[in-house]
N, C-alpha and C positions, 0 to 999 in steps of 0.2 A: 504494500500500500504506500504509494508515493503521493505526497501532496501535489496538487495541480501546479503550484508555483513555489519556488524556494522562499523560505522565510529569511534565510541568510544567503544572499547571492554569492556565487563563486566570484573570486577576484578576476577582473578583466585584466588583460595584459597591461593596459595603460595605467592601472591602479597600483601596479606592483612597485613597492619600494625595494631598496637593497635588502632589508630584513626579510621581506616576502620571498625575494629571489633566492636568498640563502637557504631558507627552509624548503623551498621547492626545487633546489638544485638536483636532488636525487630523482624526483619525478620528471624533471625536464630532461635529464641525462638518459634515463632508461626507457622513455616512452616517446612515441611519435606525437603525443598530445599530453597535456596535464589534465588529469581527470578532475571532475567536479568536486569529488570528495577532498582532494588535495587543495584545490583552489578555495574551497569553503573553509576548511580548517586552518589554512595559512593566514586567514584574516587575523588570527591570534598567533603570531609567529612564536612567541615564547612557549605557549601551550603545545603547539604543533611540534616544535622541536623535541620536547620531552616525550610526547606521544609517539613520535616516530621511533625512538629508541625502544619503547615498550613493544610496539608492533613488530619491529625487526626481531626482537627476542622471540615473540610468539611464532613468527614465520621460520625460525631456526631453533625451535625448542627441542626437547627430548622426545617429542612425538614424531611418528612418521608423517609424511605429507598426507597420506590417505586418512589417517586418524584425525589429524588437525583439520582437514577440510570437512570431514564428516561432522565434527563438532561445530565448526563455524557455520556450515550450511544448515545444520539442524536448528541452531539457535536463531540464525537469520530467518529461517522459515517460521519458527514459532513466534518471532517478534514481527512477522509480516514486513520485513525490510526488503523491498524490491531491489534497492541498490545493492545491498550486501549479497543477496541471492544472485543477482545477475553477475556481479564482479567475480564472486568466488566460484560460481558454476563455470564461468569461462576459464578461470585460473585452474580449477581442478581438471577440466577437460584438457587444457593446454599442457599441464604437467603429466597428464595421463595417470592420475592417481584415482580418478573416479570416471565411470562411464555414464552415458545418458540414462541407462537403467538404474544405476546407483542414485542419480539425482532424483529420479521419480520415487525410488524407494525411501529416500530421506524424507520426502513429503509424507509418506505413509507412516513411517516410524519403525520402531524395533521389530514389530510383527511382520514387516515386509519380508518376502522370501529373498534368500541370497546372502544375507548377512552372516558373518562368522559370529560365534558366541561373544567374542570380545567386542566386535562392532555393535552388536545388539546392546551390549552393556554401555558403550559410549553414548548411544542414542538414549537409552534409559536414563543414564546419568544427566544428560543434557535436559531431558524432560523434567526430571526431578528437581534439578537446580533451578530451572525456569519456574516451575510450579510452586515449589516449596522453599526455595532459596537454600536448599541443602540436598546433598546426595545421601540417600538412605544408607543405613548401616549394611543392609543386605547387598545393595548394589556396590557399595564401597569395598566390602570384603570380596565380592566376586571379581571386581576390577583388579584388586590387589593380587589376584592369582595370575594375571597377565601383564601387569604394569608395575614398575618399581616406584619407589617413593617420589623421585623427581618427576616421573611421568604422571603420577597421580596429582602432584601439585600442578603440573602443566595442563592437565585436563580441566581442573577447576579454574585456573587462570584464563585459559582459552575461552571457555564458556562465558565466564564473567566479563572478560574484555569485549567479546563480540556481542554480548547482550547489551552492554553499555553503548558500544559503537552503533549497533542497530537502532537503539533508541535515539542516539544523537542524530544519525542520518535522517531518520523519520521526522524528528522534531525540527531539525533545520530545514527540512524539505529538499535535501540534496537530490537533484534530478539525474536520471540515467542519461548518459551522453547519447547524442544522436547516432554516433558511430558505433554504439554497442547494441547488439541485438538483444531483445528481451528473452 
């Protein structure tokens, strides 16, 4: 669910100060365009600089790319964040960590066919953290059979970060770029 118009407009090129360009340097260097999420968050360069470090950690955490994207996409789906869903669906397909079938299964949840037991638990943990703000003891203990302590921490951190990120994107009204297919 994306708002029809942004509440906080993405920075236009002509609005960018040196501080904006500094925090957007990574986005500018690694993409043919600067996405709306970066242009919007860069309005607050100090905050965005710190957020970038946190997001960089999550993208290089102790979880596999597949596990990370399952968590991000499930929480994005639960939060109805079209922008998060679109961007991370494209990323997961590009990285070849998820298939189109996996993306459809994420929408269904843990009961969808095809998940490994550990993947079912990742989805269940996401659902519980979203619904109850805590992963149940039963799910936690079952996850601990497949994931070490650092990975368990990263599961919680990833869900929480992308829950907040999904809420920010929806509240700010960040629009999906025209050059990004839904």
